[in-house]
N, C-alpha and C positions, 0 to 999 in steps of 0.2 A: 771203239777198242783197237788197239796199235800193236802190230805185232811184226816180227822179223822171221823170215825163212829162206833158207837156200832154194834155189829153182834153177833147171837146168838151162841151157843155151834158149831153148824153145821151150815153152811152159802153157799151162792152162791159167790164163787168166779169168776166165769168167764161165759160169754155166747158167743156161735158161733153159728152164724144163716147162712144157705145157701139156698137163694132162688132157685127155678127152674120153672120159668113162665111156660115153656112147658108142664111140668106135674101138673103144678097148687097147687105146694106145698112148704112149708118152712119146712127145717130141722133145727131143735133146738137141740143142745148139751148143756149141763151145767156141768161145773165143781166145784163140789163141795169142802170145806175147813174145817178145823177144827174137832173137836170129833165126834167119832161113825162113823167111814169110814166102809164102808161094805155093804151087802146087805139091802134091806129093804127100801131104800129112794127113794122117787119117785117125778117126777117134772111135775108138770099141767102147762100147756100154752094157753092162749087164745089172740086169734087175733081179734081187733076192726076195724071196716071200718066206719070212720063218726059216731061215738059214739056206734055202734050197733056190737055185738059181732058175728063175722061171723065163728069163728073156734075154738073149744076147744078141747085138746089132753092131753093124760096122758101116762106117760112111767116111765121106771126104769132109776134113775140118769146114772148108767153106760152104757146104750143105747141110750139115746135121745129120740125124738119122731118127727113124722111128721105132721104138719097141713095141711089140704086142704085148699087153698084159692081158691075159685070158680071164675070164671070170673076177673083173676086179671087185677087191674089198673097197667098197666107198667110205672114204672119211667123211666123217659126221660130230658134231660135238658129243654125242654120245659112244661113238665109236671111232676115235681118231686114229685108225691104220695109217702105218707110215711101212713102206718099202725102203729096202736099202737100196743103194745106187753107188756102182764105183765106174770109172771113166778114165779110159787111158788115151793119151796121145802119142802114135806111134810114125814111123816113117821107115819104109823097105821093111818091115816087120820088127823093126827095134822100138823098142819102148823108149821114150823121151820123158813123161810125165804121167803120173797117176792121181786123182784125186777122188774122196769117196764121198757120199752126201747122202740123202733120202728124198723121196717125194709121197705124195699121196693123191690117189684116184678121185677126183671131185671137180665139182664144176659149179660157179656161180653165174646167177643170170636174173633177169626179170621176167614175168610172163602172167598169164591170167591164171587164176584157181577156179577151183568148181564152181564158186560163184561169179565168174567173169571180172573179177576185182584184178587189177596188175598188182602183184606181190613179187617179192625176194624170193627168189629160188635157190635150194641147194640140191645138186645132183638131180635139177628138173622138177622137183617137189616145193612146194610153198613152205617157208619155214619163218615162223615170227621170231625175230631177232631183238632180245633184250637185252641191251648192253649197258655200260657203265661208263662214264667218264673217266679217263687215266691221264693224268699229267705226268705222271713218271719222275716226281720229286720225292729226293729224300734229306732229312733235318742235318745230316751228317756229311752228305756228298753233293746235294741239290741235284743236279742231273745225273750222279752216277752213284749207284747202287753200292751197298756195302759190301756185299756178297753175291755169288751165284743162287744161293738159297733165299736171299732176300729179294733178289731179282725175280724168283719162279713164285715165292710166297704171293703176290700182289695177284698172279693169274691163278695161282690154285685156290685163294679166298674168295675171288671172284666166281669161280666156279662153284665152290660150296655155297655161295649165297644164291645160286639160281641162276646166275647170269649165263647166257651162251655167245655173249660178244662183248668185246671192249673195244671203243673208240679211243685209240692212242691219238691224245692231241695235242696239235702241235709241236711234235716231237719224235725224232727218229730214233728208236732205240737200237743198241748192240744186236748183233745177229742172234746171240743167244736168247735174248728175251722173244723171238718170234719162235724160235726153237720150242719154247717151253708152251708156247699158244699151239703150235703144231702137234707136239705129244700129248697136251692135254685137252685138245679138242674145243679151244677158244677161237672165235672167229673175229678177225681184227677189222674195224675200221680204221684207215692210215691216213691222217691228216697230212699237208704239207705245212711245214712251219711258215708261219706269218711273216710279211715280209713289208716293204714299203715305209711310209714316211711316218707311222707312229699313228696314236690314236685319236680320232676326230670326234670330237663331241656330238656333232649334228649326225652323223652316219653312225654312231657305234651307241647312242644313247637315246637322243630323241625320235627319229624316225622309226627304230623299229619297236620300241616300249610305248610309244606314245601318238605317232603318226602311222601305224601299221599300215595302214591302207594304200599310202602313199609309195608308187613304184619307183624305183630308181633304176637307171640306166649306170652300167659300171663305165661308162667312156669319160667320165668326168675325173680324168687319171689325177691332176692336182688335187682334188679333194679327199681322194683315194690313197694318196701319197704313193702315186705310179707315173709322175709325170718325166721320170728320169729314162730315156730308152736303155741305157748302160742297165738299169735297175730291174727294169722289165725282161732284158734277155738273161740277166743272172737267175731272175726266178724261173724262166723256162729251162734252162741249162740246168738248175738243181733239180727241179722237179722230174726231168730224165733221169739225173742222176739216182733219186731217191727210187724212180720206179724200176731201174737197171738194179740196182742193190737188192730189193726185196722181190722182184717179180718171181721166185722160184719159191717163196714163202707159202705152203698150203694153206694156211690160216687166213691169210690176207684176201677180205672179200669185197672191199670197196676202197676206192680212192678217193680222199675229200680234199681239192686243190685249195679252196679257200674258206675261211673261218669267220662269219660275222664281220666281212666287208674289210678286214684288216688287210689292205693292200691289195683288195680284189680289182682286178682289170680284165675286160674281154673274157668273162667267166664262160659263155658259151663256145667261144673258139678253144678255150684252153681245154673246154671238157671234150670237145670233138676230137684235139688231137691227142687227149689223154685215153680216149675210147679206140682212136686208132692205132695206137701206139700198143696198147694193152685191149682187145676187145674180150678178154675172158674174165672180166670183172665189171660190177657197175661203177658207174662215176655219180658221187653227188658233188656236184659243180660248185655250189655255194651252200655251205652249211648253215642255215640261222636265216640268214638277214639277205635281201637283194638278190632276190629269184630273178635268174634271166630266162626261165621256162627252157631250161637246156637239161642234158645229163638225164640220167635214168631214175632219179629222184626228186619228189615234191619236199624239201627239207626244212622243216621248222623248228625253232627254239621258242619254247615258251615258259617266260617266268612272270610272276605278278599277276598272271590271268589263269584262268579256268583252263584245261587241256580241250582242244576241239579241233576238228577236222580241218585242215588248212584249204584255202581256196586256190582258184587257178592251177589244177593239179595238170591239165594236160597230158594225159595219157601216162603219166608216170606212176610209179610206187609212190607210197607216201612213208614219211619218216620223221618222226619228232626225235629228232636229232640231239637236243638236249633238252631237260624238264627236271623240275625238283629243286635241287640246291637247298635244303633245308639242312638248318646249321643247329650245332650244339656245341656248346664251350665244355670241356672236360678238364676241370683243373688240374695241374701238373703235367698236362699234356699239351700243351697250346704252345705255339712258336714265339707270342710275345703277348704276355699279359694285358689285357684292359683292351685288347683291339680283336676284331672280327667279323669278317663279312659271311653273310647269309641271304638268300632270298625270302626266307621265312624263319625267323629264330624261334627254337624250342628252349624251355626252361627245363626240362627234365628227361631222362631217357624214355620215360613213358609216352610223355607229350610227344616226343620225335616219332616213338612207334607208331601212335594212334594217328598222327598224321601222316606220317607213311603208308599207314594200311588204307587210309580212306582215299589217298592219290591213287595208290595202286587199283583197289576195287571199284570206286567210284567214279574216276576220270579215266585211267589207262584202259580199263577192261571193256568198257564200252566201245572205245574206239577201235581195238582190235577187232570188235566185231564188225564194225563199220567199215573195215579195211586198212587200218595201219599195218606197215610191213615190219617196222622197227622203232623202237624207242631207246634212248640213253639217259640214263640218271645221271645227274650232277651232285657226286661224284665219288670215287672210290675211297680217296683218302682227303683229309685236311691238307692245303698246302700254303705253308705259311701262316698267312693272316685270314685264309679263304677257310672257314669251319663248317664247309658243307660236306664234308667227308662222309662217308659210313664208318670209316676207321680214322681214327686219330692220326697225326701226322708221322709219330714214331711207331705206327702200326701196333701198339699195344691194346688200345683198346676197341672194341667193337661196339658201336654206339646203338644197335638193334639186336637183338639174339639171333644168331646164325637159322636157328629151326625156323623161327618166325618168318623171316626174309624168305627163305628157300620156299617155305611151303607158301606164301603170297605170290610169289614169283611162277610159281607152279601152274597157278590157276590161269596164268595168262597165256599158257601154250595149246589150251584147249579151245582157244575161243577162234583161232585163226583158221 
């Protein structure tokens, strides 16, 4: 999204908000830009709860400030409470710029549950995260949604179907999409877009699907499409830009630097840097393949085989970060007639529904009991010739009844 607005000579260029529910505090940091850089600039922040100012603070622009949020209302998927926030930039008591925003009091992390199994935590408590893969494509605009209502619809329907998490797959959305997740209570796992030298038959097909026991170190830069130092530096720069742009979004619950070995390099070191730069969120360092034993999650993609607990967990939480991919062709609602991809092809809506029910009840539920912290079904909508969406590409047909999906999904949350 691109916009143009007038700003004063010295203005607020960025805001970084870090909630700490345990301490009942919100850390506010402001980045100023323009003329007059130096000492003497002050930021003032005010937080509102239901129209009432509950916290007011002041601090130097260079230092930031802390607001005390008494008895915070915790943000959860079931109760996504958002506080209003106003920030002013002043000098000598003269206001120069003002922005308004919002924040939520919540924390994400990894810790042991009552069964001593490492699990993903929300506000210090274990929460099973059942997500859906969302690539954010549209038949009439590709990467651009036609309207704000359409942008919100994908989040709304995922919520109605009983998902509490979306994995935003190798795409960064406009800020408006994250706002819809914030207000509706949808946790987001944010992928870094793929990069590097493209698709490698050996690393993307043979090793993960047919030689899954073979361990791959991601120092083979040429094989993984990262032999250019400039290319690697550009990835690091854009990863930081993504974290900076989305840091304050309450809904983002995990960062995913690499997906299925596409341009993967030094994933363990990248995970360490990401965690140091943003210690407030878990990091899934290598979603799917070529695990380096790093990050907060042992993350597996399972297609063509029965779901099972991954090996080499190494004290991390466990996620099946992609599974399913069952496809159904809906005539009149496909991108290209006669073409379609899916990991398991179904001929009728009832066949798809029954296969999906067996997948949830027979394969995923037992793994939740064993300690799986999260699972991500592939995928929310069809995407061009990928016909494995729960919705058609035009969003007109839901392939399995909403009530049935919501009921099946609800049974998963009592298992963790």
